[in-house]
N, C-alpha and C positions, 0 to 999 in steps of 0.2 A: 316580561310578563307583568312587571310592576306598573308600567304605563297603562296597559289594558285594564288592570284592576282599578286604578284610579279613575279612568274614564268611565268604567261601568258603575263605580261607586257614585259619581256625580250625575251619571245618566239617571239613576233611580231617584235621586233627590230632585232633579229638574222635572222628571216625569210626575212626581208626587205634587210638586207645586203647580205645574201646568194643569193637572187633572183637577186639583182643588179649585183653582181659579176658574177653569172652564165649567166645571159643574156648578159653581156658585153663580156665574154669569147666566148659564142656561136656567138655573133655578129661579133667578130673578125674572127672567123673561117669560118662562113657560110655567113656573110654579114649582115649588120644591117637592110637592107630592109626586111628581114624575121623575125627579132627578136625585132624590135623597139616597137611593141605593147605589148610585154611581160613586158616592164618596167612599164606598168600600174599595174601589180600585185605587184611589189615592192613598188610602190607608195601607193597602197591600204594597204599593210602591214605596211608601215611607218605611214600612217594615223591612222590605228588601234592602233599603239603604242601611238601616241599622244592623241587620244581620250580616251584610257584606262587610261593613266597617269592623264589626266584632271579629269576624273570621280573618280579616286582613291583619288585625292586631295580633290575633292568636297565631297566625302563620309566621309573623315576624319573630315572635317569642320562641316558637318551636324551631325555626331555622337557627336562631342564636344558640339555643340549647344543643342542637345537633353539632354546630361548630365547636362549642365548648367540649362536648363529648368526644369529638374527633381529635381535638388538641390534647385532651387528657389521655386518650388511648395511644397517641403517637409518642408520648414521653416515656 
């Protein structure tokens, strides 16, 4: 499950960068007044990256806590 989480973490980061670059290029060619709202999708992708990273760190700490709890109960 750890590999899947890391792949999805960087998927959201890559998507955010691609969306920002793509929207910027289309904004230059066609005008930013048509494409400015599409930056929202890049922002959501970037938010997903940070939320996923936070949750992964939180999960690792929780798993360590459960292991420590299990060891203390077995003694």
